[in-house]
PyMOL commands that place a pseudoatom at each C-alpha (Angstrom):
pseudoatom trace, name=CA, resn=UNK, resi=1, chain=A, elem=C, hetatm=0, pos=[172.652, 212.401, 201.962]
pseudoatom trace, name=CA, resn=UNK, resi=2, chain=A, elem=C, hetatm=0, pos=[173.889, 210.258, 204.883]
pseudoatom trace, name=CA, resn=UNK, resi=3, chain=A, elem=C, hetatm=0, pos=[171.109, 208.287, 206.567]
pseudoatom trace, name=CA, resn=UNK, resi=4, chain=A, elem=C, hetatm=0, pos=[168.511, 208.987, 203.907]
pseudoatom trace, name=CA, resn=UNK, resi=5, chain=A, elem=C, hetatm=0, pos=[166.444, 206.338, 202.165]
pseudoatom trace, name=CA, resn=UNK, resi=6, chain=A, elem=C, hetatm=0, pos=[166.605, 208.338, 198.955]
pseudoatom trace, name=CA, resn=UNK, resi=7, chain=A, elem=C, hetatm=0, pos=[168.655, 211.462, 198.355]
pseudoatom trace, name=CA, resn=UNK, resi=8, chain=A, elem=C, hetatm=0, pos=[169.435, 213.677, 195.403]
pseudoatom trace, name=CA, resn=UNK, resi=9, chain=A, elem=C, hetatm=0, pos=[172.059, 216.370, 195.218]
pseudoatom trace, name=CA, resn=UNK, resi=10, chain=A, elem=C, hetatm=0, pos=[172.349, 219.253, 192.732]
pseudoatom trace, name=CA, resn=UNK, resi=11, chain=A, elem=C, hetatm=0, pos=[170.677, 217.233, 189.996]
pseudoatom trace, name=CA, resn=UNK, resi=12, chain=A, elem=C, hetatm=0, pos=[170.265, 218.689, 186.527]
pseudoatom trace, name=CA, resn=UNK, resi=13, chain=A, elem=C, hetatm=0, pos=[168.329, 217.077, 183.690]
pseudoatom trace, name=CA, resn=UNK, resi=14, chain=A, elem=C, hetatm=0, pos=[165.904, 217.719, 180.855]
pseudoatom trace, name=CA, resn=UNK, resi=15, chain=A, elem=C, hetatm=0, pos=[164.935, 216.695, 177.372]
pseudoatom trace, name=CA, resn=UNK, resi=16, chain=A, elem=C, hetatm=0, pos=[167.599, 216.879, 174.678]
pseudoatom trace, name=CA, resn=UNK, resi=17, chain=A, elem=C, hetatm=0, pos=[169.241, 220.290, 174.826]
pseudoatom trace, name=CA, resn=UNK, resi=18, chain=A, elem=C, hetatm=0, pos=[166.479, 221.730, 177.013]
pseudoatom trace, name=CA, resn=UNK, resi=19, chain=A, elem=C, hetatm=0, pos=[167.353, 221.717, 180.701]
pseudoatom trace, name=CA, resn=UNK, resi=20, chain=A, elem=C, hetatm=0, pos=[164.294, 221.526, 182.939]
pseudoatom trace, name=CA, resn=UNK, resi=21, chain=A, elem=C, hetatm=0, pos=[165.754, 220.813, 186.385]
pseudoatom trace, name=CA, resn=UNK, resi=22, chain=A, elem=C, hetatm=0, pos=[168.457, 223.229, 187.556]
pseudoatom trace, name=CA, resn=UNK, resi=23, chain=A, elem=C, hetatm=0, pos=[170.402, 221.875, 190.521]
pseudoatom trace, name=CA, resn=UNK, resi=24, chain=A, elem=C, hetatm=0, pos=[167.721, 220.475, 192.849]
pseudoatom trace, name=CA, resn=UNK, resi=25, chain=A, elem=C, hetatm=0, pos=[168.630, 218.733, 196.117]
pseudoatom trace, name=CA, resn=UNK, resi=26, chain=A, elem=C, hetatm=0, pos=[166.514, 216.875, 198.657]
pseudoatom trace, name=CA, resn=UNK, resi=27, chain=A, elem=C, hetatm=0, pos=[166.173, 213.708, 200.676]
pseudoatom trace, name=CA, resn=UNK, resi=28, chain=A, elem=C, hetatm=0, pos=[163.675, 211.532, 202.486]
pseudoatom trace, name=CA, resn=UNK, resi=29, chain=A, elem=C, hetatm=0, pos=[164.352, 209.372, 205.537]
pseudoatom trace, name=CA, resn=UNK, resi=30, chain=A, elem=C, hetatm=0, pos=[162.813, 206.044, 206.463]
pseudoatom trace, name=CA, resn=UNK, resi=31, chain=A, elem=C, hetatm=0, pos=[159.121, 206.276, 207.307]
pseudoatom trace, name=CA, resn=UNK, resi=32, chain=A, elem=C, hetatm=0, pos=[158.815, 209.857, 206.043]
pseudoatom trace, name=CA, resn=UNK, resi=33, chain=A, elem=C, hetatm=0, pos=[157.296, 211.645, 203.059]
pseudoatom trace, name=CA, resn=UNK, resi=34, chain=A, elem=C, hetatm=0, pos=[158.937, 214.394, 201.032]
pseudoatom trace, name=CA, resn=UNK, resi=35, chain=A, elem=C, hetatm=0, pos=[156.188, 216.533, 199.504]
pseudoatom trace, name=CA, resn=UNK, resi=36, chain=A, elem=C, hetatm=0, pos=[156.944, 218.276, 196.201]
pseudoatom trace, name=CA, resn=UNK, resi=37, chain=A, elem=C, hetatm=0, pos=[154.621, 220.954, 194.854]
pseudoatom trace, name=CA, resn=UNK, resi=38, chain=A, elem=C, hetatm=0, pos=[154.422, 223.845, 192.426]
pseudoatom trace, name=CA, resn=UNK, resi=39, chain=A, elem=C, hetatm=0, pos=[152.401, 225.157, 189.527]
pseudoatom trace, name=CA, resn=UNK, resi=40, chain=A, elem=C, hetatm=0, pos=[151.902, 223.111, 186.357]
pseudoatom trace, name=CA, resn=UNK, resi=41, chain=A, elem=C, hetatm=0, pos=[154.975, 222.952, 184.158]
pseudoatom trace, name=CA, resn=UNK, resi=42, chain=A, elem=C, hetatm=0, pos=[157.616, 223.746, 186.790]
pseudoatom trace, name=CA, resn=UNK, resi=43, chain=A, elem=C, hetatm=0, pos=[159.403, 220.379, 186.498]
pseudoatom trace, name=CA, resn=UNK, resi=44, chain=A, elem=C, hetatm=0, pos=[157.733, 218.148, 189.098]
pseudoatom trace, name=CA, resn=UNK, resi=45, chain=A, elem=C, hetatm=0, pos=[157.138, 215.195, 186.781]
pseudoatom trace, name=CA, resn=UNK, resi=46, chain=A, elem=C, hetatm=0, pos=[160.580, 215.620, 185.225]
pseudoatom trace, name=CA, resn=UNK, resi=47, chain=A, elem=C, hetatm=0, pos=[162.034, 215.364, 188.728]
pseudoatom trace, name=CA, resn=UNK, resi=48, chain=A, elem=C, hetatm=0, pos=[160.047, 212.176, 189.420]
pseudoatom trace, name=CA, resn=UNK, resi=49, chain=A, elem=C, hetatm=0, pos=[161.090, 210.560, 186.150]
pseudoatom trace, name=CA, resn=UNK, resi=50, chain=A, elem=C, hetatm=0, pos=[164.715, 211.445, 186.791]
pseudoatom trace, name=CA, resn=UNK, resi=51, chain=A, elem=C, hetatm=0, pos=[164.689, 209.940, 190.281]
pseudoatom trace, name=CA, resn=UNK, resi=52, chain=A, elem=C, hetatm=0, pos=[163.356, 206.622, 188.939]
pseudoatom trace, name=CA, resn=UNK, resi=53, chain=A, elem=C, hetatm=0, pos=[165.756, 206.588, 185.986]
pseudoatom trace, name=CA, resn=UNK, resi=54, chain=A, elem=C, hetatm=0, pos=[163.485, 207.364, 183.055]
pseudoatom trace, name=CA, resn=UNK, resi=55, chain=A, elem=C, hetatm=0, pos=[165.391, 210.584, 182.314]
pseudoatom trace, name=CA, resn=UNK, resi=56, chain=A, elem=C, hetatm=0, pos=[169.208, 210.583, 182.568]
pseudoatom trace, name=CA, resn=UNK, resi=57, chain=A, elem=C, hetatm=0, pos=[171.093, 212.985, 184.781]
pseudoatom trace, name=CA, resn=UNK, resi=58, chain=A, elem=C, hetatm=0, pos=[173.224, 215.633, 183.130]
pseudoatom trace, name=CA, resn=UNK, resi=59, chain=A, elem=C, hetatm=0, pos=[174.751, 216.536, 186.505]
pseudoatom trace, name=CA, resn=UNK, resi=60, chain=A, elem=C, hetatm=0, pos=[174.393, 215.715, 190.196]
pseudoatom trace, name=CA, resn=UNK, resi=61, chain=A, elem=C, hetatm=0, pos=[173.783, 212.481, 192.075]
pseudoatom trace, name=CA, resn=UNK, resi=62, chain=A, elem=C, hetatm=0, pos=[170.917, 210.232, 193.208]
pseudoatom trace, name=CA, resn=UNK, resi=63, chain=A, elem=C, hetatm=0, pos=[171.376, 207.696, 196.015]
pseudoatom trace, name=CA, resn=UNK, resi=64, chain=A, elem=C, hetatm=0, pos=[169.229, 204.904, 197.421]
pseudoatom trace, name=CA, resn=UNK, resi=65, chain=A, elem=C, hetatm=0, pos=[170.208, 203.914, 200.952]
pseudoatom trace, name=CA, resn=UNK, resi=66, chain=A, elem=C, hetatm=0, pos=[173.540, 205.654, 200.301]
pseudoatom trace, name=CA, resn=UNK, resi=67, chain=A, elem=C, hetatm=0, pos=[174.266, 203.636, 197.147]
pseudoatom trace, name=CA, resn=UNK, resi=68, chain=A, elem=C, hetatm=0, pos=[174.802, 205.750, 194.028]
pseudoatom trace, name=CA, resn=UNK, resi=69, chain=A, elem=C, hetatm=0, pos=[172.046, 204.864, 191.539]
pseudoatom trace, name=CA, resn=UNK, resi=70, chain=A, elem=C, hetatm=0, pos=[172.535, 207.760, 189.136]
pseudoatom trace, name=CA, resn=UNK, resi=71, chain=A, elem=C, hetatm=0, pos=[173.476, 205.428, 186.264]
pseudoatom trace, name=CA, resn=UNK, resi=72, chain=A, elem=C, hetatm=0, pos=[171.068, 202.594, 187.080]
pseudoatom trace, name=CA, resn=UNK, resi=73, chain=A, elem=C, hetatm=0, pos=[168.259, 201.855, 184.620]
pseudoatom trace, name=CA, resn=UNK, resi=74, chain=A, elem=C, hetatm=0, pos=[164.618, 202.043, 185.773]
pseudoatom trace, name=CA, resn=UNK, resi=75, chain=A, elem=C, hetatm=0, pos=[164.209, 198.273, 186.132]
pseudoatom trace, name=CA, resn=UNK, resi=76, chain=A, elem=C, hetatm=0, pos=[167.427, 198.117, 188.165]
pseudoatom trace, name=CA, resn=UNK, resi=77, chain=A, elem=C, hetatm=0, pos=[166.207, 200.858, 190.510]
pseudoatom trace, name=CA, resn=UNK, resi=78, chain=A, elem=C, hetatm=0, pos=[162.895, 199.047, 190.888]
pseudoatom trace, name=CA, resn=UNK, resi=79, chain=A, elem=C, hetatm=0, pos=[164.722, 195.830, 191.758]
pseudoatom trace, name=CA, resn=UNK, resi=80, chain=A, elem=C, hetatm=0, pos=[166.710, 197.778, 194.357]
pseudoatom trace, name=CA, resn=UNK, resi=81, chain=A, elem=C, hetatm=0, pos=[163.500, 198.949, 196.052]
pseudoatom trace, name=CA, resn=UNK, resi=82, chain=A, elem=C, hetatm=0, pos=[162.419, 202.149, 194.281]
pseudoatom trace, name=CA, resn=UNK, resi=83, chain=A, elem=C, hetatm=0, pos=[158.869, 202.097, 192.861]
pseudoatom trace, name=CA, resn=UNK, resi=84, chain=A, elem=C, hetatm=0, pos=[156.942, 204.659, 190.815]
pseudoatom trace, name=CA, resn=UNK, resi=85, chain=A, elem=C, hetatm=0, pos=[153.333, 205.607, 190.188]
pseudoatom trace, name=CA, resn=UNK, resi=86, chain=A, elem=C, hetatm=0, pos=[153.368, 207.928, 187.122]
pseudoatom trace, name=CA, resn=UNK, resi=87, chain=A, elem=C, hetatm=0, pos=[150.917, 210.743, 186.526]
pseudoatom trace, name=CA, resn=UNK, resi=88, chain=A, elem=C, hetatm=0, pos=[149.952, 209.343, 183.112]
pseudoatom trace, name=CA, resn=UNK, resi=89, chain=A, elem=C, hetatm=0, pos=[150.256, 205.922, 181.492]
pseudoatom trace, name=CA, resn=UNK, resi=90, chain=A, elem=C, hetatm=0, pos=[148.936, 204.505, 184.727]
pseudoatom trace, name=CA, resn=UNK, resi=91, chain=A, elem=C, hetatm=0, pos=[147.777, 201.047, 183.690]
pseudoatom trace, name=CA, resn=UNK, resi=92, chain=A, elem=C, hetatm=0, pos=[147.736, 198.632, 180.765]
pseudoatom trace, name=CA, resn=UNK, resi=93, chain=A, elem=C, hetatm=0, pos=[144.281, 199.244, 179.314]
pseudoatom trace, name=CA, resn=UNK, resi=94, chain=A, elem=C, hetatm=0, pos=[144.018, 195.891, 177.513]
pseudoatom trace, name=CA, resn=UNK, resi=95, chain=A, elem=C, hetatm=0, pos=[144.847, 193.893, 180.638]
pseudoatom trace, name=CA, resn=UNK, resi=96, chain=A, elem=C, hetatm=0, pos=[142.302, 193.123, 183.330]
pseudoatom trace, name=CA, resn=UNK, resi=97, chain=A, elem=C, hetatm=0, pos=[142.446, 194.639, 186.788]
pseudoatom trace, name=CA, resn=UNK, resi=98, chain=A, elem=C, hetatm=0, pos=[143.753, 191.318, 188.084]
pseudoatom trace, name=CA, resn=UNK, resi=99, chain=A, elem=C, hetatm=0, pos=[146.485, 191.188, 185.433]
pseudoatom trace, name=CA, resn=UNK, resi=100, chain=A, elem=C, hetatm=0, pos=[147.539, 194.771, 186.134]
pseudoatom trace, name=CA, resn=UNK, resi=101, chain=A, elem=C, hetatm=0, pos=[147.872, 193.990, 189.828]
pseudoatom trace, name=CA, resn=UNK, resi=102, chain=A, elem=C, hetatm=0, pos=[149.926, 190.890, 189.063]
pseudoatom trace, name=CA, resn=UNK, resi=103, chain=A, elem=C, hetatm=0, pos=[152.596, 193.153, 187.529]
pseudoatom trace, name=CA, resn=UNK, resi=104, chain=A, elem=C, hetatm=0, pos=[153.567, 194.177, 191.060]
pseudoatom trace, name=CA, resn=UNK, resi=105, chain=A, elem=C, hetatm=0, pos=[155.304, 190.762, 191.255]
pseudoatom trace, name=CA, resn=UNK, resi=106, chain=A, elem=C, hetatm=0, pos=[154.701, 190.762, 194.990]
pseudoatom trace, name=CA, resn=UNK, resi=107, chain=A, elem=C, hetatm=0, pos=[154.113, 188.226, 197.702]
pseudoatom trace, name=CA, resn=UNK, resi=108, chain=A, elem=C, hetatm=0, pos=[151.736, 190.684, 199.374]
pseudoatom trace, name=CA, resn=UNK, resi=109, chain=A, elem=C, hetatm=0, pos=[148.018, 189.980, 199.127]
pseudoatom trace, name=CA, resn=UNK, resi=110, chain=A, elem=C, hetatm=0, pos=[145.759, 192.618, 197.538]
pseudoatom trace, name=CA, resn=UNK, resi=111, chain=A, elem=C, hetatm=0, pos=[142.812, 191.560, 199.713]
pseudoatom trace, name=CA, resn=UNK, resi=112, chain=A, elem=C, hetatm=0, pos=[143.407, 194.302, 202.265]
pseudoatom trace, name=CA, resn=UNK, resi=113, chain=A, elem=C, hetatm=0, pos=[143.213, 196.913, 199.501]
pseudoatom trace, name=CA, resn=UNK, resi=114, chain=A, elem=C, hetatm=0, pos=[139.977, 195.389, 198.176]
pseudoatom trace, name=CA, resn=UNK, resi=115, chain=A, elem=C, hetatm=0, pos=[138.460, 196.079, 201.599]
pseudoatom trace, name=CA, resn=UNK, resi=116, chain=A, elem=C, hetatm=0, pos=[139.585, 199.695, 201.354]
pseudoatom trace, name=CA, resn=UNK, resi=117, chain=A, elem=C, hetatm=0, pos=[138.693, 200.123, 197.649]
pseudoatom trace, name=CA, resn=UNK, resi=118, chain=A, elem=C, hetatm=0, pos=[135.848, 197.598, 197.141]
pseudoatom trace, name=CA, resn=UNK, resi=119, chain=A, elem=C, hetatm=0, pos=[135.124, 198.650, 193.539]
pseudoatom trace, name=CA, resn=UNK, resi=120, chain=A, elem=C, hetatm=0, pos=[138.542, 197.348, 192.597]
pseudoatom trace, name=CA, resn=UNK, resi=121, chain=A, elem=C, hetatm=0, pos=[137.806, 193.904, 193.985]
pseudoatom trace, name=CA, resn=UNK, resi=122, chain=A, elem=C, hetatm=0, pos=[134.495, 193.829, 192.141]
pseudoatom trace, name=CA, resn=UNK, resi=123, chain=A, elem=C, hetatm=0, pos=[136.190, 194.474, 188.779]
pseudoatom trace, name=CA, resn=UNK, resi=124, chain=A, elem=C, hetatm=0, pos=[139.070, 192.018, 188.799]
pseudoatom trace, name=CA, resn=UNK, resi=125, chain=A, elem=C, hetatm=0, pos=[138.162, 190.515, 185.421]
pseudoatom trace, name=CA, resn=UNK, resi=126, chain=A, elem=C, hetatm=0, pos=[137.272, 193.831, 183.775]
pseudoatom trace, name=CA, resn=UNK, resi=127, chain=A, elem=C, hetatm=0, pos=[139.693, 195.449, 181.290]
pseudoatom trace, name=CA, resn=UNK, resi=128, chain=A, elem=C, hetatm=0, pos=[141.425, 198.351, 183.010]
pseudoatom trace, name=CA, resn=UNK, resi=129, chain=A, elem=C, hetatm=0, pos=[140.769, 200.573, 179.990]
pseudoatom trace, name=CA, resn=UNK, resi=130, chain=A, elem=C, hetatm=0, pos=[137.026, 200.436, 180.613]
pseudoatom trace, name=CA, resn=UNK, resi=131, chain=A, elem=C, hetatm=0, pos=[137.378, 202.038, 184.040]
pseudoatom trace, name=CA, resn=UNK, resi=132, chain=A, elem=C, hetatm=0, pos=[137.030, 205.731, 184.829]
pseudoatom trace, name=CA, resn=UNK, resi=133, chain=A, elem=C, hetatm=0, pos=[140.103, 207.926, 185.198]
pseudoatom trace, name=CA, resn=UNK, resi=134, chain=A, elem=C, hetatm=0, pos=[139.781, 207.964, 188.977]
pseudoatom trace, name=CA, resn=UNK, resi=135, chain=A, elem=C, hetatm=0, pos=[139.420, 204.182, 189.107]
pseudoatom trace, name=CA, resn=UNK, resi=136, chain=A, elem=C, hetatm=0, pos=[142.550, 203.743, 186.987]
pseudoatom trace, name=CA, resn=UNK, resi=137, chain=A, elem=C, hetatm=0, pos=[144.367, 206.014, 189.428]
pseudoatom trace, name=CA, resn=UNK, resi=138, chain=A, elem=C, hetatm=0, pos=[143.309, 203.785, 192.305]
pseudoatom trace, name=CA, resn=UNK, resi=139, chain=A, elem=C, hetatm=0, pos=[144.371, 200.670, 190.399]
pseudoatom trace, name=CA, resn=UNK, resi=140, chain=A, elem=C, hetatm=0, pos=[147.790, 202.161, 189.718]
pseudoatom trace, name=CA, resn=UNK, resi=141, chain=A, elem=C, hetatm=0, pos=[148.090, 203.250, 193.353]
pseudoatom trace, name=CA, resn=UNK, resi=142, chain=A, elem=C, hetatm=0, pos=[147.252, 199.785, 194.682]
pseudoatom trace, name=CA, resn=UNK, resi=143, chain=A, elem=C, hetatm=0, pos=[149.663, 198.126, 192.239]
pseudoatom trace, name=CA, resn=UNK, resi=144, chain=A, elem=C, hetatm=0, pos=[152.566, 200.270, 193.390]
pseudoatom trace, name=CA, resn=UNK, resi=145, chain=A, elem=C, hetatm=0, pos=[151.607, 199.839, 197.054]
pseudoatom trace, name=CA, resn=UNK, resi=146, chain=A, elem=C, hetatm=0, pos=[151.763, 196.072, 196.581]
pseudoatom trace, name=CA, resn=UNK, resi=147, chain=A, elem=C, hetatm=0, pos=[155.376, 196.274, 195.499]
pseudoatom trace, name=CA, resn=UNK, resi=148, chain=A, elem=C, hetatm=0, pos=[157.774, 195.509, 198.321]
pseudoatom trace, name=CA, resn=UNK, resi=149, chain=A, elem=C, hetatm=0, pos=[159.640, 198.788, 197.915]
pseudoatom trace, name=CA, resn=UNK, resi=150, chain=A, elem=C, hetatm=0, pos=[161.516, 200.888, 200.448]
pseudoatom trace, name=CA, resn=UNK, resi=151, chain=A, elem=C, hetatm=0, pos=[160.829, 204.133, 198.539]
pseudoatom trace, name=CA, resn=UNK, resi=152, chain=A, elem=C, hetatm=0, pos=[157.750, 204.947, 196.447]
pseudoatom trace, name=CA, resn=UNK, resi=153, chain=A, elem=C, hetatm=0, pos=[157.467, 207.956, 194.134]
pseudoatom trace, name=CA, resn=UNK, resi=154, chain=A, elem=C, hetatm=0, pos=[153.853, 209.061, 193.633]
pseudoatom trace, name=CA, resn=UNK, resi=155, chain=A, elem=C, hetatm=0, pos=[153.099, 211.611, 190.892]
pseudoatom trace, name=CA, resn=UNK, resi=156, chain=A, elem=C, hetatm=0, pos=[149.709, 213.293, 191.428]
pseudoatom trace, name=CA, resn=UNK, resi=157, chain=A, elem=C, hetatm=0, pos=[147.974, 210.237, 192.958]
pseudoatom trace, name=CA, resn=UNK, resi=158, chain=A, elem=C, hetatm=0, pos=[144.868, 212.195, 193.983]
pseudoatom trace, name=CA, resn=UNK, resi=159, chain=A, elem=C, hetatm=0, pos=[144.160, 213.735, 190.561]
pseudoatom trace, name=CA, resn=UNK, resi=160, chain=A, elem=C, hetatm=0, pos=[140.611, 212.820, 189.494]
pseudoatom trace, name=CA, resn=UNK, resi=161, chain=A, elem=C, hetatm=0, pos=[140.014, 210.704, 192.602]
pseudoatom trace, name=CA, resn=UNK, resi=162, chain=A, elem=C, hetatm=0, pos=[136.944, 211.204, 194.798]
pseudoatom trace, name=CA, resn=UNK, resi=163, chain=A, elem=C, hetatm=0, pos=[137.591, 212.796, 198.223]
pseudoatom trace, name=CA, resn=UNK, resi=164, chain=A, elem=C, hetatm=0, pos=[136.649, 209.680, 200.188]
pseudoatom trace, name=CA, resn=UNK, resi=165, chain=A, elem=C, hetatm=0, pos=[139.143, 207.629, 198.183]
pseudoatom trace, name=CA, resn=UNK, resi=166, chain=A, elem=C, hetatm=0, pos=[141.853, 210.279, 198.660]
pseudoatom trace, name=CA, resn=UNK, resi=167, chain=A, elem=C, hetatm=0, pos=[141.347, 209.836, 202.390]
pseudoatom trace, name=CA, resn=UNK, resi=168, chain=A, elem=C, hetatm=0, pos=[141.765, 206.076, 201.930]
pseudoatom trace, name=CA, resn=UNK, resi=169, chain=A, elem=C, hetatm=0, pos=[144.974, 206.635, 199.946]
pseudoatom trace, name=CA, resn=UNK, resi=170, chain=A, elem=C, hetatm=0, pos=[146.315, 208.764, 202.787]
pseudoatom trace, name=CA, resn=UNK, resi=171, chain=A, elem=C, hetatm=0, pos=[145.596, 206.044, 205.327]
pseudoatom trace, name=CA, resn=UNK, resi=172, chain=A, elem=C, hetatm=0, pos=[147.362, 203.467, 203.129]
pseudoatom trace, name=CA, resn=UNK, resi=173, chain=A, elem=C, hetatm=0, pos=[150.428, 205.710, 202.859]
pseudoatom trace, name=CA, resn=UNK, resi=174, chain=A, elem=C, hetatm=0, pos=[150.519, 206.336, 206.609]
pseudoatom trace, name=CA, resn=UNK, resi=175, chain=A, elem=C, hetatm=0, pos=[150.290, 202.589, 207.241]
pseudoatom trace, name=CA, resn=UNK, resi=176, chain=A, elem=C, hetatm=0, pos=[153.272, 201.935, 204.959]
pseudoatom trace, name=CA, resn=UNK, resi=177, chain=A, elem=C, hetatm=0, pos=[155.184, 204.801, 206.557]
pseudoatom trace, name=CA, resn=UNK, resi=178, chain=A, elem=C, hetatm=0, pos=[154.737, 203.140, 209.947]
pseudoatom trace, name=CA, resn=UNK, resi=179, chain=A, elem=C, hetatm=0, pos=[156.581, 200.117, 208.511]
pseudoatom trace, name=CA, resn=UNK, resi=180, chain=A, elem=C, hetatm=0, pos=[159.514, 202.279, 207.414]
pseudoatom trace, name=CA, resn=UNK, resi=181, chain=A, elem=C, hetatm=0, pos=[158.566, 202.900, 203.788]
pseudoatom trace, name=CA, resn=UNK, resi=182, chain=A, elem=C, hetatm=0, pos=[159.426, 206.352, 202.422]
pseudoatom trace, name=CA, resn=UNK, resi=183, chain=A, elem=C, hetatm=0, pos=[157.513, 208.390, 199.850]
pseudoatom trace, name=CA, resn=UNK, resi=184, chain=A, elem=C, hetatm=0, pos=[158.203, 211.181, 197.397]
pseudoatom trace, name=CA, resn=UNK, resi=185, chain=A, elem=C, hetatm=0, pos=[154.742, 212.730, 196.996]
pseudoatom trace, name=CA, resn=UNK, resi=186, chain=A, elem=C, hetatm=0, pos=[154.221, 215.088, 194.054]
pseudoatom trace, name=CA, resn=UNK, resi=187, chain=A, elem=C, hetatm=0, pos=[150.837, 216.723, 194.533]
pseudoatom trace, name=CA, resn=UNK, resi=188, chain=A, elem=C, hetatm=0, pos=[148.636, 219.711, 193.781]
pseudoatom trace, name=CA, resn=UNK, resi=189, chain=A, elem=C, hetatm=0, pos=[146.313, 218.729, 196.639]
pseudoatom trace, name=CA, resn=UNK, resi=190, chain=A, elem=C, hetatm=0, pos=[147.634, 220.890, 199.471]
pseudoatom trace, name=CA, resn=UNK, resi=191, chain=A, elem=C, hetatm=0, pos=[145.558, 219.139, 202.131]
pseudoatom trace, name=CA, resn=UNK, resi=192, chain=A, elem=C, hetatm=0, pos=[147.098, 215.796, 201.181]
pseudoatom trace, name=CA, resn=UNK, resi=193, chain=A, elem=C, hetatm=0, pos=[150.593, 217.326, 201.190]
pseudoatom trace, name=CA, resn=UNK, resi=194, chain=A, elem=C, hetatm=0, pos=[150.103, 218.904, 204.601]
pseudoatom trace, name=CA, resn=UNK, resi=195, chain=A, elem=C, hetatm=0, pos=[148.679, 215.674, 206.045]
pseudoatom trace, name=CA, resn=UNK, resi=196, chain=A, elem=C, hetatm=0, pos=[151.453, 213.366, 204.863]
pseudoatom trace, name=CA, resn=UNK, resi=197, chain=A, elem=C, hetatm=0, pos=[154.662, 215.335, 204.348]
pseudoatom trace, name=CA, resn=UNK, resi=198, chain=A, elem=C, hetatm=0, pos=[157.536, 215.562, 206.795]
pseudoatom trace, name=CA, resn=UNK, resi=199, chain=A, elem=C, hetatm=0, pos=[159.394, 218.013, 204.559]
pseudoatom trace, name=CA, resn=UNK, resi=200, chain=A, elem=C, hetatm=0, pos=[158.127, 220.155, 201.684]
pseudoatom trace, name=CA, resn=UNK, resi=201, chain=A, elem=C, hetatm=0, pos=[159.883, 221.356, 198.527]
pseudoatom trace, name=CA, resn=UNK, resi=202, chain=A, elem=C, hetatm=0, pos=[158.296, 224.036, 196.363]
pseudoatom trace, name=CA, resn=UNK, resi=203, chain=A, elem=C, hetatm=0, pos=[159.467, 224.287, 192.754]
pseudoatom trace, name=CA, resn=UNK, resi=204, chain=A, elem=C, hetatm=0, pos=[159.400, 227.101, 190.246]
pseudoatom trace, name=CA, resn=UNK, resi=205, chain=A, elem=C, hetatm=0, pos=[161.062, 226.952, 186.823]
pseudoatom trace, name=CA, resn=UNK, resi=206, chain=A, elem=C, hetatm=0, pos=[162.965, 223.810, 187.755]
pseudoatom trace, name=CA, resn=UNK, resi=207, chain=A, elem=C, hetatm=0, pos=[164.468, 225.269, 190.931]
pseudoatom trace, name=CA, resn=UNK, resi=208, chain=A, elem=C, hetatm=0, pos=[163.687, 224.933, 194.626]
pseudoatom trace, name=CA, resn=UNK, resi=209, chain=A, elem=C, hetatm=0, pos=[162.109, 228.179, 195.822]
pseudoatom trace, name=CA, resn=UNK, resi=210, chain=A, elem=C, hetatm=0, pos=[160.686, 226.863, 199.095]
pseudoatom trace, name=CA, resn=UNK, resi=211, chain=A, elem=C, hetatm=0, pos=[161.939, 224.265, 201.554]
pseudoatom trace, name=CA, resn=UNK, resi=212, chain=A, elem=C, hetatm=0, pos=[160.537, 223.673, 205.015]
pseudoatom trace, name=CA, resn=UNK, resi=213, chain=A, elem=C, hetatm=0, pos=[159.762, 221.085, 207.642]
pseudoatom trace, name=CA, resn=UNK, resi=214, chain=A, elem=C, hetatm=0, pos=[156.025, 220.486, 207.786]
pseudoatom trace, name=CA, resn=UNK, resi=215, chain=A, elem=C, hetatm=0, pos=[155.769, 221.610, 211.413]
pseudoatom trace, name=CA, resn=UNK, resi=216, chain=A, elem=C, hetatm=0, pos=[157.270, 225.031, 210.663]
pseudoatom trace, name=CA, resn=UNK, resi=217, chain=A, elem=C, hetatm=0, pos=[154.982, 226.101, 207.810]
pseudoatom trace, name=CA, resn=UNK, resi=218, chain=A, elem=C, hetatm=0, pos=[151.300, 226.349, 207.006]
pseudoatom trace, name=CA, resn=UNK, resi=219, chain=A, elem=C, hetatm=0, pos=[148.995, 226.308, 204.001]
pseudoatom trace, name=CA, resn=UNK, resi=220, chain=A, elem=C, hetatm=0, pos=[149.493, 230.008, 203.286]
pseudoatom trace, name=CA, resn=UNK, resi=221, chain=A, elem=C, hetatm=0, pos=[153.218, 229.392, 202.731]
pseudoatom trace, name=CA, resn=UNK, resi=222, chain=A, elem=C, hetatm=0, pos=[152.416, 226.822, 200.060]
pseudoatom trace, name=CA, resn=UNK, resi=223, chain=A, elem=C, hetatm=0, pos=[149.875, 229.102, 198.452]
pseudoatom trace, name=CA, resn=UNK, resi=224, chain=A, elem=C, hetatm=0, pos=[152.489, 231.833, 198.183]
pseudoatom trace, name=CA, resn=UNK, resi=225, chain=A, elem=C, hetatm=0, pos=[154.667, 229.505, 196.086]
pseudoatom trace, name=CA, resn=UNK, resi=226, chain=A, elem=C, hetatm=0, pos=[151.769, 228.623, 193.804]
pseudoatom trace, name=CA, resn=UNK, resi=227, chain=A, elem=C, hetatm=0, pos=[151.133, 232.339, 193.190]
pseudoatom trace, name=CA, resn=UNK, resi=228, chain=A, elem=C, hetatm=0, pos=[154.675, 233.051, 191.942]
for i in range(1, 228): cmd.bond("trace and resi %d" % i, "trace and resi %d" % (i + 1))
show_as sticks, trace
zoom trace
């Protein structure tokens, strides 16, 4: 895991006595994206929640800039520069858009993102719970992008989002990558994965069944994993 922004080695975890992840390893370097894919129910979200500390390790190691964070709590990992956009529970429905964005606790201005996602800027005083599913996704995405993190874990950011806004998300991610930020991108959208990822991990039944650099594989390779 030397030189990686975030690395994980032979990690095992699950829920109670049920093991979901069976010895997965991977890493992402500065300014790169590790794409993680697979069919529904293969352990992708469990992997994400383990990396950010919501699920404890039963074996293996997780490091952030070569510091062992395997026993750090989620808020400690966030303070160390690891942020997370979950697949569900995206926003606080009773808070306004403005209040949700303020939870990023960032010195960065959201104005640039309002230019990219103008509907967000128009709804600053609207309760987040009154927005559509795709709009809540965008709100959650912008909140996590505002955090001054070195590594961001995104779990299905494009789900329910209109194609033009997915393209905008991609451009935002590429811009942050150019500044050295790293991403773990968990996605079903193969086009998004192929556009952004430096390395790809395919999961099946909590195990890595495919690993490749982006420039040595194509869409058909990913489709073959999804058909397992």
